[in-house]
C-alpha positions as CSV (number, residue, x, y, z in Angstrom):
1,X,-53.0,39.4,118.4
2,X,-50.4,36.9,116.7
3,X,-47.4,39.0,115.8
4,X,-46.0,38.4,112.2
5,X,-43.2,36.8,111.5
6,X,-41.5,40.2,110.5
7,X,-42.0,41.8,113.7
8,X,-40.8,38.7,115.8
9,X,-37.7,39.0,113.7
10,X,-37.3,42.5,114.3
11,X,-38.0,42.5,118.4
12,X,-35.5,39.5,118.8
13,X,-33.0,41.3,116.8
14,X,-33.6,44.4,118.6
15,X,-33.7,42.6,122.1
16,X,-30.3,41.0,121.3
17,X,-31.2,37.4,122.0
18,X,-29.0,34.8,121.2
19,X,-30.8,31.2,120.4
20,X,-29.6,28.4,122.6
21,X,-30.4,25.2,120.6
22,X,-29.5,22.9,123.8
23,X,-32.7,24.4,125.4
24,X,-34.6,22.5,122.5
25,X,-32.7,19.3,123.3
26,X,-33.2,19.5,127.1
27,X,-36.9,20.3,127.1
28,X,-37.7,17.6,124.2
29,X,-36.2,15.3,127.2
30,X,-38.1,16.8,129.7
31,X,-41.2,16.3,128.0
32,X,-40.6,12.4,127.5
33,X,-39.3,12.1,131.6
34,X,-42.5,14.0,132.9
35,X,-44.7,11.7,131.4
36,X,-43.1,9.1,133.7
37,X,-42.9,11.2,136.6
38,X,-46.5,12.7,136.8
39,X,-47.6,8.9,136.6
40,X,-45.4,7.4,139.5
41,X,-45.4,10.5,141.8
42,X,-48.7,12.7,140.8
43,X,-50.6,9.5,140.5
44,X,-52.0,10.6,136.9
45,X,-51.5,9.8,133.2
46,X,-50.8,12.2,130.4
47,X,-49.4,12.6,127.1
48,X,-46.8,16.1,126.8
49,X,-45.5,17.5,123.7
50,X,-42.9,20.0,123.1
51,X,-42.2,22.0,119.8
52,X,-39.3,24.0,120.2
53,X,-38.2,27.1,122.6
54,X,-39.5,30.6,121.7
55,X,-37.5,33.9,122.6
56,X,-39.8,36.8,123.0
57,X,-39.8,39.9,125.6
58,X,-41.4,39.1,129.1
59,X,-44.4,41.5,128.4
60,X,-45.1,39.4,125.4
61,X,-45.1,36.2,127.6
62,X,-47.1,37.8,130.3
63,X,-49.9,38.6,127.6
64,X,-50.2,35.1,126.4
65,X,-50.8,33.3,130.4
66,X,-53.9,32.1,131.6
67,X,-55.5,34.6,134.0
68,X,-56.9,31.8,136.1
69,X,-53.7,29.7,136.3
70,X,-50.8,29.8,138.6
71,X,-47.1,31.2,138.3
72,X,-44.4,30.2,140.3
73,X,-41.6,32.5,141.0
74,X,-38.5,30.6,140.8
75,X,-34.6,30.9,142.2
76,X,-32.1,29.6,140.1
77,X,-29.4,29.2,142.8
78,X,-26.7,28.1,140.4
79,X,-27.3,30.9,138.0
80,X,-27.9,33.6,140.4
81,X,-30.7,34.7,138.4
82,X,-34.7,34.2,138.8
83,X,-37.5,32.4,136.3
84,X,-41.3,31.2,136.3
85,X,-43.1,28.1,135.8
86,X,-46.7,28.5,134.9
87,X,-49.7,26.1,134.7
88,X,-52.7,27.1,133.1
89,X,-56.3,26.4,134.6
90,X,-57.0,23.4,132.6
91,X,-53.8,21.8,133.5
92,X,-54.5,22.5,137.3
93,X,-57.7,21.2,137.6
94,X,-57.5,18.5,135.0
95,X,-54.8,17.0,137.3
96,X,-56.6,17.7,140.3
97,X,-59.5,15.9,139.3
98,X,-57.6,12.9,137.9
99,X,-55.8,12.4,141.2
100,X,-59.5,12.6,143.2
101,X,-60.8,9.8,141.2
102,X,-62.7,11.7,139.1
103,X,-62.8,12.3,135.0
104,X,-62.0,15.6,133.9
105,X,-64.1,17.0,131.0
106,X,-62.9,19.9,128.5
107,X,-63.9,23.3,129.4
108,X,-64.7,22.5,132.9
109,X,-62.2,24.3,134.6
110,X,-63.6,27.2,136.8
111,X,-62.8,30.8,135.8
112,X,-61.6,32.1,139.3
113,X,-58.6,32.5,141.0
114,X,-57.2,29.1,142.6
115,X,-57.8,28.2,146.1
116,X,-55.4,27.3,149.0
117,X,-55.6,23.5,148.1
118,X,-55.2,23.8,144.5
119,X,-52.4,26.2,144.8
120,X,-50.6,23.6,147.1
121,X,-51.0,20.7,144.3
122,X,-49.9,23.4,141.6
123,X,-46.9,23.7,144.2
124,X,-46.6,19.9,144.1
125,X,-46.7,19.8,140.4
126,X,-44.3,22.4,139.7
127,X,-41.7,20.9,142.2
128,X,-41.6,17.8,140.0
129,X,-41.5,19.7,136.9
130,X,-38.3,21.7,138.3
131,X,-36.6,18.7,139.5
132,X,-36.9,17.1,136.0
133,X,-35.6,20.3,134.7
134,X,-32.9,20.0,137.1
135,X,-31.8,16.3,136.2
136,X,-32.0,17.5,132.4
137,X,-30.1,20.7,132.5
138,X,-27.4,19.1,134.6
139,X,-25.9,16.8,132.4
140,X,-24.3,20.2,130.9
141,X,-24.1,22.4,133.7
142,X,-24.7,22.6,137.3
143,X,-28.2,23.8,138.2
144,X,-30.5,23.7,141.0
145,X,-34.0,25.5,141.0
146,X,-35.8,26.2,144.2
147,X,-39.8,28.0,144.2
148,X,-39.5,31.3,145.6
149,X,-42.9,32.3,145.9
150,X,-46.4,31.1,144.3
151,X,-48.3,34.0,142.3
152,X,-51.5,34.5,140.3
153,X,-50.5,35.7,136.7
154,X,-51.5,39.4,137.6
155,X,-48.7,39.6,139.5
156,X,-46.2,38.5,136.7
157,X,-45.4,42.0,135.5
158,X,-43.6,42.8,138.7
159,X,-41.4,39.6,138.7
160,X,-39.4,41.2,135.6
161,X,-39.1,44.3,133.2
162,X,-41.5,44.1,130.6
163,X,-38.7,44.5,127.7
164,X,-36.5,41.4,129.5
165,X,-35.7,38.6,126.8
166,X,-36.5,35.3,127.5
167,X,-36.7,31.9,126.5
168,X,-39.9,30.2,126.4
169,X,-40.8,26.7,126.7
170,X,-44.1,25.7,126.3
171,X,-45.4,21.8,126.6
172,X,-48.6,21.1,125.8
173,X,-50.2,18.5,128.3
174,X,-53.2,16.1,127.8
175,X,-55.0,14.5,130.6
176,X,-57.8,12.6,129.4
177,X,-59.7,14.5,126.7
178,X,-58.7,17.9,128.7
179,X,-55.7,19.9,127.0
180,X,-53.6,22.2,129.2
181,X,-50.3,23.7,129.2
182,X,-46.8,24.5,131.1
183,X,-44.6,27.3,130.4
184,X,-41.1,27.6,131.4
185,X,-40.2,31.1,131.5
186,X,-36.1,31.7,131.9
187,X,-35.2,35.2,131.4
188,X,-31.6,35.3,129.0
189,X,-29.7,37.2,131.9
190,X,-30.6,34.3,134.3
191,X,-29.3,31.9,131.6
192,X,-26.1,33.8,131.0
193,X,-23.8,31.8,133.2
194,X,-24.6,28.8,131.0
195,X,-24.9,30.3,127.9
196,X,-21.6,29.0,126.5
197,X,-22.6,25.2,126.9
198,X,-26.2,26.1,125.9
199,X,-25.2,27.6,122.9
200,X,-23.4,24.2,121.5
201,X,-25.3,21.7,119.7
202,X,-24.1,17.8,121.3
203,X,-25.1,15.2,119.1
204,X,-26.0,11.4,120.0
205,X,-27.2,12.7,123.5
206,X,-30.2,9.9,124.5
207,X,-33.2,11.7,124.9
208,X,-36.3,10.6,127.4
209,X,-36.4,7.0,129.1
210,X,-38.2,5.8,132.0
211,X,-36.2,6.8,135.1
212,X,-38.5,4.8,137.4
213,X,-38.1,1.9,135.3
214,X,-34.4,2.5,135.3
215,X,-34.0,2.8,139.1
216,X,-36.2,-0.5,139.6
217,X,-33.7,-2.4,137.6
218,X,-30.7,-0.8,139.4
219,X,-32.2,-1.7,143.1
220,X,-32.4,-5.4,141.8
221,X,-29.2,-5.8,140.4
222,X,-27.2,-6.2,143.7
223,X,-29.5,-9.1,144.7
224,X,-28.7,-10.9,141.4
225,X,-26.4,-13.9,141.0
226,X,-23.9,-14.8,138.6
227,X,-21.7,-18.0,137.6
228,X,-18.0,-17.6,138.3
229,X,-15.5,-20.0,136.6
230,X,-11.9,-20.4,138.1
231,X,-9.8,-21.6,135.1
232,X,-6.4,-23.2,136.0
233,X,-5.0,-23.9,132.6
234,X,-6.1,-24.4,129.0
235,X,-4.0,-26.9,126.9
236,X,-4.3,-27.3,123.2
237,X,-4.2,-31.1,122.3
238,X,-4.5,-32.7,118.6
239,X,-8.1,-34.3,118.4
240,X,-6.0,-37.7,117.2
241,X,-4.7,-37.8,120.9
242,X,-8.1,-37.1,122.3
243,X,-9.7,-40.4,120.6
244,X,-6.9,-42.3,122.0
245,X,-7.5,-41.6,125.6
246,X,-9.4,-44.1,127.9
247,X,-9.9,-44.6,131.4
248,X,-6.4,-44.5,133.3
249,X,-4.5,-42.1,130.8
250,X,-2.4,-40.0,132.3
251,X,-2.3,-36.4,130.9
252,X,0.8,-33.9,131.4
253,X,-0.8,-30.5,131.6
254,X,2.9,-28.8,132.3
255,X,1.3,-26.7,135.4
256,X,4.0,-24.8,137.7
257,X,3.0,-24.3,141.4
258,X,3.1,-20.4,140.5
259,X,0.6,-20.7,137.6
260,X,-1.9,-17.8,137.1
261,X,-5.5,-18.4,137.7
262,X,-8.1,-16.7,135.5
263,X,-11.6,-15.9,137.4
264,X,-14.2,-16.3,134.4
265,X,-17.7,-14.7,134.2
266,X,-19.7,-15.9,131.3
267,X,-16.6,-17.0,129.4
268,X,-14.9,-13.8,129.9
269,X,-11.9,-13.1,132.2
270,X,-12.4,-10.5,135.1
271,X,-9.7,-11.2,137.6
272,X,-6.3,-13.1,137.7
273,X,-4.8,-14.8,141.2
274,X,-3.5,-17.5,142.8
275,X,-5.0,-20.5,144.2
276,X,-4.0,-22.3,147.7
277,X,-5.5,-24.9,149.9
278,X,-7.3,-23.8,152.9
279,X,-8.1,-25.5,156.1
280,X,-10.4,-28.9,155.5
281,X,-9.1,-29.6,152.1
282,X,-10.8,-26.8,150.4
283,X,-9.2,-24.6,147.8
284,X,-9.3,-21.0,147.9
285,X,-8.5,-17.9,145.2
286,X,-7.0,-14.9,146.2
287,X,-7.4,-11.9,143.6
288,X,-4.2,-10.4,142.3
289,X,-5.0,-8.1,139.6
290,X,-8.3,-6.9,137.1
291,X,-8.2,-7.7,133.7
292,X,-7.1,-5.0,131.5
293,X,-7.5,-4.6,127.9
294,X,-3.9,-6.3,126.8
295,X,-5.1,-9.4,128.7
296,X,-8.5,-9.4,126.6
297,X,-6.7,-8.8,123.4
298,X,-4.4,-11.9,124.4
299,X,-7.3,-14.2,125.0
300,X,-9.0,-13.3,121.9
301,X,-5.5,-13.9,119.8
302,X,-5.2,-17.3,121.5
303,X,-8.4,-18.6,120.7
304,X,-8.0,-17.5,116.8
305,X,-4.5,-19.3,116.5
306,X,-5.9,-22.6,115.9
307,X,-9.8,-23.0,116.1
308,X,-9.8,-26.9,114.7
309,X,-7.8,-27.6,118.0
310,X,-9.7,-29.2,121.1
311,X,-9.3,-27.7,124.4
312,X,-9.6,-28.9,128.0
313,X,-9.5,-27.6,131.3
314,X,-7.5,-29.4,134.4
315,X,-9.9,-28.3,137.1
316,X,-12.8,-26.0,137.0
317,X,-14.4,-24.8,140.1
318,X,-17.9,-23.0,140.3
319,X,-18.9,-20.6,142.7
320,X,-22.0,-18.2,143.0
321,X,-21.6,-14.6,144.2
């Protein structure tokens, strides 16, 4: 039986529940990232939806749990408390059937306790869920979640006191034509060490993202190549003088032996140093310092001073890293 709004308000007020707005952001992120995680690590496609975190007593949560589902008792080590993750039977058997190459149909999940194999599959899925939860919570505060035991829903009342206030995140999972659910139930006492950070709203945070694609991009960056140019000198010359140049013209660049050279990448200076001649007549470059904000500002100022003048380089050495 669904409780009225008045009953819910009275229940929360009497339990002294403080709502934590950052939990809504965390589970919104988690719903998006879990889609990619299940695709790459559990071999099934799904859609996951999340609305908002609910606050209710443990006994009310237990009353809503699918009695043929699976419950994992979880240790939140960084917070010194416990919590629970529940998968309903539709979620478990739809994921299992898809992994085995079948096509799940709505309402076909067996109405019985999960077998040993089904419990192991559920354990693997819950481990993935906890990894995603840890990744998202860790952006705010340290968090590590480890499965302690796998329980059936009938054993859930013994895990916490009936009146224990909890934050409950319900995520709807659609696999093919089947609709299942994930529930993450965290007692408020477990959240207490992180309550200060979770009670503040941080705006401007990025939500979601395909982590597997991001990791793929990062793994390939080290093997990429860029063109690096050593710019010895830059000279401003009137256009009229340039038009008078001809083969054999000698141009005084006014460069001293200790002239600092800038190392450029895509037209942007990245290092400063000095050139020297190595054995065999080849020139080398010794890095002395990195480019800082003042150097970049100076470059922009010099480029903007005389936009109509032509510029020429004395020597350009190109290398591929």
